[in-house]
C-alpha positions in Angstrom: 210.3 136.6 147.8 212.1 134.7 145.0 210.7 131.4 146.3 207.2 132.8 146.6 207.4 134.3 143.1 208.6 131.0 141.7 205.6 129.2 143.1 203.3 131.9 141.7 204.8 131.2 138.2 203.7 127.6 138.3 200.4 126.5 136.7 199.9 129.3 134.2 199.7 127.8 130.7 197.9 124.9 129.1 198.7 121.5 130.7 199.6 123.0 134.1 196.4 123.5 136.0 196.0 125.5 139.1 194.4 123.4 141.9 190.8 124.2 142.6 191.6 124.7 146.3 194.1 127.3 145.3 191.5 129.2 143.3 189.1 129.2 146.3 191.7 130.8 148.5 193.8 132.9 146.1 192.5 136.1 147.8 192.2 134.5 151.2 195.8 134.2 152.1 196.5 135.5 155.6 196.9 139.3 155.5 199.6 140.7 157.9 198.8 143.3 160.4 200.2 145.9 158.0 199.9 145.2 154.3 202.2 146.5 151.7 201.4 149.6 149.7 202.1 150.1 146.0 205.5 151.4 145.1 204.3 153.9 142.5 207.7 154.8 141.0 208.5 152.7 137.9 211.9 151.2 137.9 214.4 153.0 135.8 215.3 151.7 132.4 213.3 149.6 130.0 214.2 145.9 129.8 212.0 145.4 126.8 209.4 143.2 128.4 206.6 145.6 127.5 207.7 146.7 124.1 205.2 144.5 122.4 202.4 145.9 124.6 203.4 149.4 123.8 203.6 148.7 120.1 200.1 147.2 120.1 198.7 150.3 121.9 200.5 152.7 119.4 198.9 150.8 116.5 195.5 151.7 117.9 196.1 155.5 117.8 194.7 157.9 115.3 191.4 159.5 114.0 190.6 156.3 112.2 192.0 154.0 114.9 190.7 152.7 118.2 191.3 155.9 120.2 193.1 159.2 120.2 195.1 158.3 123.3 195.8 155.7 126.0 197.5 155.1 129.3 198.9 151.7 130.3 200.0 150.6 133.8 201.3 147.2 134.9 202.1 146.5 138.5 203.8 143.3 139.7 204.8 142.2 143.2 203.8 145.6 144.7 205.7 147.7 142.3 204.7 149.7 139.2 206.6 147.9 136.5 205.4 149.9 133.6 203.5 153.2 133.2 203.3 155.0 129.8 201.0 157.4 128.0 200.3 157.5 124.2 198.6 160.0 121.9 196.2 162.7 122.8 193.8 163.3 125.7 191.7 165.6 123.4 192.1 166.6 119.8 188.6 167.8 118.8 186.3 170.6 119.8 182.8 171.8 118.8 183.0 175.3 117.3 180.5 178.1 117.8 178.8 177.0 114.6 178.2 173.6 116.0 180.7 171.8 113.8 183.5 169.6 114.9 186.9 171.0 114.4 190.5 169.9 115.3 191.8 171.2 118.6 195.0 173.0 117.8 197.3 172.0 119.2 195.9 168.8 120.6 196.2 168.1 124.3 198.8 165.3 124.8 197.9 162.4 127.0 199.6 162.3 130.5 200.5 159.3 132.6 198.4 161.0 135.4 195.5 161.7 133.1 192.0 161.5 134.8 189.5 159.3 132.9 185.8 158.9 133.0 185.8 155.3 134.3 182.2 154.5 133.1 181.3 151.0 134.3 184.6 150.5 136.1 182.7 152.7 138.6 180.7 149.5 139.4 183.9 148.0 140.8 185.9 151.0 142.0 183.0 152.5 143.9 179.9 150.3 144.3 181.4 146.8 144.7 184.2 148.2 146.8 181.7 149.9 149.1 179.6 146.8 149.4 182.7 144.8 150.3 183.5 147.2 153.0 179.9 147.2 154.4 179.6 143.4 154.3 183.0 143.1 156.1 181.6 145.5 158.8 178.5 143.4 159.2 176.3 146.4 158.2 175.1 144.7 155.0 174.6 141.0 154.1 174.7 139.3 150.7 171.3 137.7 151.3 169.6 140.9 152.4 166.5 141.6 150.3 165.8 144.7 148.3 162.4 145.3 149.8 163.9 145.5 153.3 166.8 147.7 152.3 165.0 150.3 150.2 161.3 150.7 151.3 160.3 152.1 147.8 160.8 148.5 146.5 158.7 146.8 149.2 155.6 145.1 147.8 157.0 145.2 144.2 158.1 142.4 141.9 161.7 143.3 142.9 161.3 143.1 146.7 162.8 139.6 147.0 166.0 140.3 145.0 169.1 139.9 147.1 172.3 141.9 147.2 174.1 138.9 145.8 171.7 138.7 142.8 172.2 142.4 142.1 176.0 142.0 142.2 175.9 139.0 139.9 173.4 140.5 137.4 171.0 137.7 138.3 168.1 139.9 139.6 166.0 139.9 136.5 166.2 143.6 135.8 166.3 145.4 132.5 169.8 146.0 131.1 169.1 149.7 130.4 166.3 152.3 130.4 166.5 156.1 130.0 166.0 156.8 133.7 166.5 160.6 133.2 163.1 160.7 131.5 161.4 159.4 134.7 162.7 161.5 137.6 159.9 162.3 140.1 159.2 165.7 141.6 162.1 165.4 144.1 164.5 164.4 141.3 164.7 160.7 142.3 164.8 157.9 139.8 164.1 155.2 142.4 160.2 155.3 142.2 160.5 154.7 138.4 162.8 151.7 139.0 160.4 150.4 141.6 157.4 150.4 139.2 159.4 149.3 136.1 158.5 145.6 135.7 161.3 143.1 135.7 162.4 141.8 132.3 163.2 138.3 133.6 162.5 136.1 136.6 164.6 136.7 139.6 167.6 134.3 139.3 166.4 133.1 135.9 169.4 134.2 133.8 172.5 136.5 133.7 171.6 139.9 132.2 174.2 142.6 132.6 172.2 145.5 134.2 173.1 149.1 134.8 169.8 149.4 136.7 171.0 146.8 139.2 174.1 148.9 140.1 172.0 152.1 140.3 170.0 150.3 143.0 173.2 149.0 144.7 174.5 152.6 144.8 171.3 153.6 146.5 171.7 150.7 149.0 175.2 151.9 149.9 173.9 155.4 150.6 171.0 154.1 152.7 173.1 151.7 154.8 176.0 154.0 155.3 173.9 157.1 155.9 176.0 159.1 153.5 175.7 160.2 149.9 177.5 157.6 147.7 180.2 160.1 146.5 180.9 161.2 150.1 181.1 157.7 151.4 183.5 156.3 148.8 185.8 159.3 149.0 186.0 159.3 152.8 185.9 155.6 153.6 187.6 154.1 150.5 189.7 156.5 148.4 191.4 158.6 151.1 192.7 155.5 153.0 194.0 154.0 149.8 195.9 157.1 148.7 193.6 157.8 145.7 193.5 161.6 145.6 192.4 161.8 142.0 189.5 159.5 142.2 185.9 160.4 142.9 182.6 161.7 141.4 182.1 165.2 140.0 185.7 166.3 139.5 186.4 170.0 139.9 186.4 172.1 136.8 190.0 173.1 137.7 191.0 169.6 136.8 189.8 169.9 133.2 193.4 170.2 131.8 194.1 166.7 133.2 190.8 165.0 132.1 190.6 163.0 128.9 187.7 164.0 126.6 185.0 161.6 125.8 181.9 161.8 123.5 180.3 164.6 121.6 177.6 165.2 124.2 174.7 162.9 124.7 173.8 162.2 121.1 174.5 158.5 121.2 172.4 157.7 124.3 169.7 160.1 123.2 169.3 158.0 120.0 169.0 154.9 122.2 166.1 156.5 124.1 164.4 157.8 121.0 164.8 154.6 118.8 164.4 151.9 121.5 167.6 150.2 120.2 169.1 148.0 121.4 166.7 148.0 124.4 162.9 148.6 124.0 161.7 151.6 126.0 159.1 150.5 128.5 157.3 153.8 129.3 156.9 157.2 127.6 158.6 160.0 129.4 157.2 161.2 132.7 158.7 164.6 132.4 157.4 167.4 130.2 159.5 169.9 128.3 162.9 169.6 126.7 165.8 167.7 128.1 169.1 169.6 128.6 171.1 167.3 126.3 174.8 168.2 126.0 176.4 168.8 122.6 180.0 169.7 123.3 182.8 167.1 123.7 182.6 166.1 127.4 185.6 166.9 129.7 185.0 166.3 133.4 181.3 165.5 133.0 180.4 161.8 133.0 179.5 160.5 129.6 176.8 158.2 130.8 173.5 160.0 130.3 171.7 158.1 133.0 174.3 159.1 135.5 174.5 162.7 134.5 170.9 163.5 133.6 169.2 160.9 135.9 171.5 160.9 139.0 173.2 164.3 138.8 176.6 162.6 138.1 176.6 160.3 141.2 175.4 156.8 140.5 176.3 153.3 141.4 176.8 152.2 137.8 178.8 155.1 136.4 180.2 158.5 137.3 183.6 157.9 138.9 186.7 159.6 137.5 190.1 158.2 138.2 193.7 157.7 137.1 195.6 154.5 136.2 197.7 154.9 139.3 194.8 155.5 141.7 193.0 152.4 140.3 196.2 150.4 140.7 196.2 151.3 144.4 192.7 149.7 144.8 193.9 146.7 142.8 196.8 146.3 145.2 194.4 146.3 148.1 192.7 143.3 146.4 196.0 141.6 145.7 197.0 142.1 149.3 194.0 140.2 150.5 191.9 143.2 151.4 194.2 145.7 153.1 196.4 148.6 152.2 199.0 149.6 154.8 197.2 149.7 158.1 193.7 150.1 156.5 191.3 147.2 155.7 188.8 147.2 153.0 187.6 143.7 153.8 188.8 140.5 155.4 190.4 137.8 153.2 187.4 135.6 153.8 184.9 138.2 152.6 187.1 138.9 149.5 187.3 135.2 148.7 183.5 135.2 148.9 183.3 138.0 146.3 185.7 136.1 144.0 183.4 133.1 143.8 181.2 132.5 140.7 178.0 131.2 142.3 175.8 131.3 139.2 177.8 131.9 136.0 181.4 130.9 135.3 182.4 134.4 134.1 180.6 136.4 136.8 181.9 136.8 140.3 180.3 139.2 142.8 180.7 142.5 140.9 183.9 141.5 139.2 184.0 139.6 135.9 186.1 136.5 135.7 188.4 136.8 132.7 189.5 133.8 130.6 192.5 134.0 128.3 193.4 131.0 126.1 196.2 129.1 127.6 196.1 130.9 131.0 194.6 128.9 133.9 195.3 131.1 136.8 192.2 133.1 138.0 192.0 136.6 136.6 189.3 139.1 137.5 188.5 142.6 136.1 186.0 144.8 134.4 185.6 147.2 131.5 183.9 150.5 130.9 182.1 151.9 127.9 184.4 154.9 127.6 187.3 152.5 126.9 188.6 151.7 130.4 189.5 148.3 131.6 191.5 146.6 134.4 192.5 143.1 135.5 194.1 141.6 138.6 195.6 138.1 139.0 196.0 137.2 142.7 198.2 134.2 142.1 200.6 136.3 140.1 200.4 139.4 142.3 199.8 141.2 139.0 197.5 144.0 138.0 197.0 145.8 134.6 195.1 149.0 133.8 194.5 150.2 130.3 192.6 153.5 130.0 191.6 155.0 126.6 189.3 157.7 125.3 187.8 155.7 122.5 184.5 157.7 122.5 186.4 160.9 121.6 185.3 161.1 117.9 182.7 163.0 115.9 179.1 161.8 116.4 177.0 160.6 113.5 173.7 158.6 113.2 175.7 155.6 112.1 178.4 155.8 114.8 179.7 152.5 116.1 182.4 152.8 118.7 185.4 150.5 118.1 185.8 147.3 120.2 189.0 147.0 122.3 188.6 143.3 123.0 191.4 142.1 120.8 193.8 144.7 122.0 192.9 144.1 125.7 193.5 140.4 125.3 196.9 141.1 123.8 197.8 143.4 126.6 196.7 141.0 129.3 198.5 138.1 127.7 201.7 140.2 127.4 201.5 141.2 131.0 201.0 137.7 132.2 203.9 136.5 130.1 206.2 139.2 131.5 205.1 138.4 135.1 206.1 134.8 134.8 209.5 135.4 133.1 
């Protein structure tokens, strides 16, 4: 292993380029009959490699900071090298008078805290499911939407391919309040079918929640199972991810990090048309059951909760840092975990390609860090979740925060975590090559 690790540590910083052929095959290395599994017990002692990362995360804590709490996990060469929790999972409540008050005492963050993963659901559920179905030859990247979901046949979206949906090249709107357009059966799909495209198919990259809602419906249609049942049975159980799934039990609430003060933020988006113009007036009559308490165990995303009953392809998964690291280890292994296979190395390599946009693979975002040339892939979520994996380094990093857990106001702007996340990733890469 020492020789292999030495080779991995070549070609990381400026002036030392990773060969293009190496990039094309970084996930396509031959997978053994039985792949390794993640050693989830962090090594004893602290050698100081991650002190800078921990300090940066601590600096983001507090009511006026980036978040009340956070969990960091770094895994390298199949072992959890660092796992730590900071701050609080919940420190606010809404009183009977409707006012926000401190939670006394606050609920400390745990290393096994369960988080609302937000758009990380696109990777941990939908993209993973499509990987699996493509590998089984039950779904193809060039399959067209009109054939897969009959409700889209004959519409301006019928010719969209699975690949275009995965790469946000389908021409769809970025966001619309789908919960205002459920039909008599409760489905959102007829609204999505009649909603005109915003752009031409393949015209440009436009990150779209709607596209992953549709992909989630495709998974359900092709598999013959509800999305939440399919990913739990076919993906999470084989990868030893017991705390991952949609609609967590209320009994898990003491372990679930709190998010926003109800639906107020997204309700304003629907009522003001900012930042995305609203295309149609509501189809439904009567009041909407908007939530007002701080959310614990209910997905923050209003489209997922109010439009899809908490199970959607774009948002709704709850997970822990360690569970997510198991999935990332599968990707680092070339598509397998123990004796179970998510996808072949060739299929994984196909999903790692960037066919249209340099920063967009199939589902995954391709991450660029100044001075780092080895390919890195990952994704982030609105609630303050993010992950990355670097196949050439056999490295994965998970940073989960509850940045939305703060009082709501009409002028609320949630803090960006970009600078912190870049610092964490760079620190993890540096530690991996030392």
